[in-house]
C-alpha positions as CSV (number, residue, x, y, z in Angstrom):
1,M,1.1,-9.0,8.1
2,N,4.6,-10.4,7.8
3,P,7.3,-7.7,7.9
4,R,10.0,-10.3,7.4
5,S,8.8,-11.2,3.9
6,F,8.9,-7.6,2.7
7,S,12.4,-7.1,4.3
8,E,13.7,-10.1,2.4
9,I,12.8,-8.7,-1.0
10,A,13.4,-5.0,-0.2
11,E,16.6,-4.8,-2.3
12,I,14.9,-5.9,-5.5
13,Y,11.4,-4.7,-4.7
14,D,11.7,-1.8,-7.2
15,L,12.7,-4.2,-10.0
16,L,9.6,-6.3,-9.3
17,F,7.4,-3.3,-9.9
18,V,9.4,-1.2,-12.3
19,D,6.4,-0.7,-14.6
20,V,4.3,1.1,-12.0
21,D,3.9,4.9,-12.8
22,Y,4.3,6.4,-9.4
23,E,4.4,9.9,-10.8
24,E,0.9,9.5,-12.3
25,W,-0.3,7.8,-9.1
26,A,1.0,10.7,-7.0
27,G,-0.8,13.1,-9.2
28,Y,-4.0,11.2,-8.8
29,V,-3.6,11.2,-5.0
30,S,-2.9,14.9,-5.0
31,R,-6.2,15.6,-6.9
32,I,-8.1,13.7,-4.2
33,L,-6.2,15.5,-1.4
34,S,-7.9,18.7,-2.7
35,F,-11.2,17.3,-1.3
36,A,-9.9,18.2,2.2
37,P,-11.5,21.2,3.8
38,I,-8.0,22.3,5.0
39,P,-4.9,22.9,3.0
40,V,-2.8,19.8,2.8
41,R,0.9,20.4,3.3
42,K,2.1,17.6,5.6
43,I,1.3,14.0,4.8
44,L,1.8,10.7,6.8
45,E,2.3,7.9,4.3
46,V,1.3,4.5,5.8
47,G,2.9,1.5,4.1
48,C,5.5,3.7,2.3
49,G,7.6,0.7,1.3
50,T,10.8,1.7,-0.6
51,G,9.6,5.3,-0.9
52,N,8.5,5.4,-4.5
53,L,5.3,7.4,-3.9
54,T,7.0,9.3,-1.2
55,R,9.5,10.7,-3.6
56,E,6.8,11.8,-6.1
57,L,4.8,13.5,-3.3
58,V,7.8,15.4,-2.2
59,K,8.4,16.5,-5.8
60,L,4.8,17.9,-5.7
61,G,5.8,20.1,-2.7
62,Y,4.4,18.0,0.1
63,E,6.2,17.4,3.4
64,V,6.0,13.6,4.0
65,V,6.7,11.3,6.9
66,G,6.8,7.6,5.9
67,V,5.8,4.7,8.0
68,D,6.3,1.0,7.3
69,V,6.5,-2.2,9.3
70,S,9.5,-3.5,7.3
71,E,13.0,-2.2,8.3
72,G,14.4,-3.5,5.0
73,M,12.0,-1.5,3.0
74,L,12.7,1.6,5.1
75,R,16.4,1.2,4.6
76,V,15.9,1.5,0.8
77,A,13.5,4.4,1.2
78,R,16.0,6.4,3.4
79,E,18.6,6.0,0.7
80,K,16.2,7.0,-2.1
81,V,14.6,10.0,-0.5
82,P,17.1,11.6,1.9
83,G,15.7,14.3,4.1
84,V,12.4,12.5,4.6
85,T,11.6,11.0,8.1
86,F,10.9,7.3,7.9
87,V,9.6,5.5,10.9
88,K,9.2,1.8,11.6
89,A,5.7,1.2,13.0
90,D,2.7,-1.0,12.7
91,V,-0.3,1.0,11.6
92,R,-2.5,-0.8,14.2
93,K,-0.3,0.5,17.0
94,M,1.5,3.6,15.8
95,D,1.7,6.6,18.0
96,L,3.9,9.3,16.4
97,G,2.8,12.1,18.7
98,E,1.9,14.3,15.8
99,K,-1.2,15.1,13.7
100,F,-1.1,15.5,9.9
101,D,-3.1,17.3,7.2
102,A,-3.5,14.0,5.4
103,V,-2.8,10.3,5.7
104,V,-2.1,8.3,2.5
105,S,-1.9,4.6,2.0
106,T,-1.5,3.1,-1.5
107,F,-0.7,-0.1,-3.4
108,D,-3.2,-2.1,-1.3
109,S,-0.9,-1.9,1.7
110,L,-3.8,-2.3,4.1
111,N,-4.9,-5.5,2.4
112,N,-2.1,-7.1,4.4
113,L,-4.4,-6.8,7.4
114,L,-6.3,-10.1,7.2
115,N,-9.4,-9.4,9.3
116,E,-11.9,-6.6,9.9
117,E,-10.7,-6.1,13.5
118,D,-7.2,-5.2,12.4
119,L,-8.4,-3.0,9.6
120,S,-10.7,-1.2,12.0
121,L,-7.8,-0.6,14.4
122,A,-5.7,0.8,11.5
123,F,-8.5,3.2,10.5
124,K,-8.8,4.4,14.1
125,K,-5.1,5.0,14.4
126,I,-5.1,6.8,11.0
127,R,-8.0,9.0,12.3
128,E,-6.1,9.8,15.5
129,H,-3.1,11.1,13.4
130,L,-5.2,13.5,11.4
131,K,-5.8,17.1,12.2
132,P,-9.5,18.2,12.4
133,K,-10.9,18.2,8.9
134,G,-7.8,16.3,7.7
135,I,-8.2,13.7,4.9
136,F,-7.4,10.0,4.5
137,V,-6.7,8.7,1.0
138,G,-6.1,5.0,0.5
139,D,-6.8,2.0,-1.7
140,L,-7.6,-1.6,-1.1
141,N,-8.1,-4.6,-3.3
142,T,-11.6,-6.1,-3.4
143,P,-12.8,-9.7,-2.9
144,Y,-13.3,-9.9,-6.7
145,A,-9.5,-9.2,-7.2
146,M,-8.8,-12.1,-4.8
147,T,-10.9,-14.6,-6.7
148,S,-9.7,-13.4,-10.2
149,D,-6.2,-12.0,-10.4
150,W,-5.0,-13.8,-7.3
151,N,-6.6,-17.2,-7.9
152,D,-5.1,-20.1,-9.8
153,T,-2.5,-17.9,-11.6
154,L,1.0,-18.5,-12.6
155,F,3.3,-16.2,-14.5
156,V,7.0,-15.8,-15.1
157,K,8.8,-12.5,-15.3
158,E,12.5,-11.7,-16.0
159,L,13.9,-8.6,-14.2
160,R,16.3,-6.1,-15.5
161,N,19.1,-7.5,-13.3
162,G,18.6,-11.0,-14.9
163,A,16.6,-12.5,-12.0
164,I,13.8,-14.8,-12.9
165,T,10.6,-14.6,-10.9
166,L,7.7,-17.0,-10.7
167,W,4.4,-15.8,-9.3
168,R,1.7,-18.3,-8.2
169,G,-1.6,-17.2,-6.8
170,E,-4.2,-19.2,-4.9
171,Y,-7.5,-18.2,-3.4
172,L,-7.8,-19.6,0.2
173,G,-11.4,-18.6,0.9
174,D,-13.0,-15.9,3.2
175,G,-11.7,-13.2,0.9
176,I,-8.0,-14.2,1.4
177,S,-5.6,-15.1,-1.4
178,Q,-2.0,-16.2,-1.2
179,L,0.8,-15.2,-3.6
180,K,3.9,-17.3,-3.6
181,L,6.9,-15.6,-5.2
182,T,10.0,-17.6,-6.2
183,I,13.1,-15.6,-7.3
184,F,16.2,-17.0,-9.0
185,Q,18.8,-14.3,-8.3
186,P,21.9,-14.5,-10.5
187,V,25.1,-14.7,-8.5
188,G,27.6,-15.8,-11.2
189,E,27.8,-17.3,-14.6
190,G,25.1,-20.0,-14.7
191,L,24.6,-19.7,-10.9
192,Y,21.5,-18.5,-9.1
193,R,20.4,-18.0,-5.5
194,K,16.8,-19.1,-4.9
195,M,14.5,-17.0,-2.7
196,E,10.9,-17.8,-1.8
197,E,8.4,-15.6,-0.1
198,T,4.7,-15.9,0.6
199,F,2.3,-13.0,0.8
200,R,-1.4,-13.0,1.8
201,E,-4.0,-10.3,1.3
202,K,-7.7,-10.1,2.2
203,G,-10.0,-8.3,-0.2
204,Y,-12.5,-5.9,1.3
205,S,-15.8,-4.7,-0.3
206,P,-16.4,-1.0,-0.6
207,A,-19.4,-1.4,1.7
208,T,-17.2,-2.9,4.4
209,V,-14.4,-0.3,4.1
210,M,-16.8,2.6,4.1
211,R,-18.5,1.2,7.2
212,L,-15.2,0.7,9.1
213,L,-14.1,4.3,8.1
214,R,-17.3,5.7,9.5
215,N,-17.0,3.7,12.6
216,A,-13.5,5.1,13.0
217,G,-14.9,8.6,13.1
218,F,-14.9,9.8,9.5
219,I,-18.0,11.8,8.6
220,R,-17.8,11.8,4.8
221,V,-16.4,9.0,2.7
222,W,-15.9,8.6,-1.1
223,A,-15.1,5.5,-3.1
224,F,-13.6,5.4,-6.6
225,D,-12.7,2.8,-9.1
226,D,-8.9,2.3,-9.4
227,T,-7.1,5.6,-10.3
228,S,-10.3,7.2,-11.6
229,F,-13.3,9.2,-10.2
230,D,-15.8,6.6,-11.4
231,K,-18.0,4.7,-9.0
232,P,-16.8,1.1,-8.1
233,T,-18.6,-1.8,-9.8
234,K,-18.9,-5.4,-8.9
235,R,-15.9,-6.1,-11.1
236,S,-13.7,-3.4,-9.6
237,K,-10.4,-4.9,-8.4
238,R,-8.9,-2.0,-6.5
239,V,-10.9,0.8,-5.0
240,T,-9.5,4.2,-3.8
241,Y,-11.2,5.8,-0.7
242,A,-11.2,9.3,0.6
243,A,-12.5,10.2,4.0
244,V,-12.7,13.3,6.1
């Protein structure tokens, strides 16, 4: 996990993912939150980034506290969703001194943890921050996603502000893929500032994630194919989990 990388691109992060429908995503998460045996009113969002999902969850009536390891991302989130508490913390070490009805983590934030030990620590901390019978809802990319979408790929995208982005993916082995992002940011007529960032994610199988969730103290665990209620398949790229 490299918080510096996310801080560097924080100001243009929303332009990079302008096509993501966070309103629909929040609605999907809200439906899963109804699985909880207790009413869900207050949510801890882990890996909240620039607050896009946070804002939609607040619109749905939830009280949300956002946590992220990147101060740059949190700075944008605080401007976007005033009135929400945002805290800089590492999910593996966080201690907010409070328990929540639900913990949510989306957009494969937890894939930035590159080994099972760290993911296990994250799940244990998440469990510690839940009230009895509280629910965790989170998604992770699978190993299949790492060897398909993230492997030997190159694509170019122009952003609304005129910036040109180049994305290059490479599979490194052991479930880990690397994504190199090059950004040419316009700074004047015919002039660009070059920015380069490298991101790594590890894909986790549903069997592994469900085992680690149970080891962290969750009793019942569900797994769904991306933004649906279908069972994951061998070709599932992102899987959403619910655990109580």
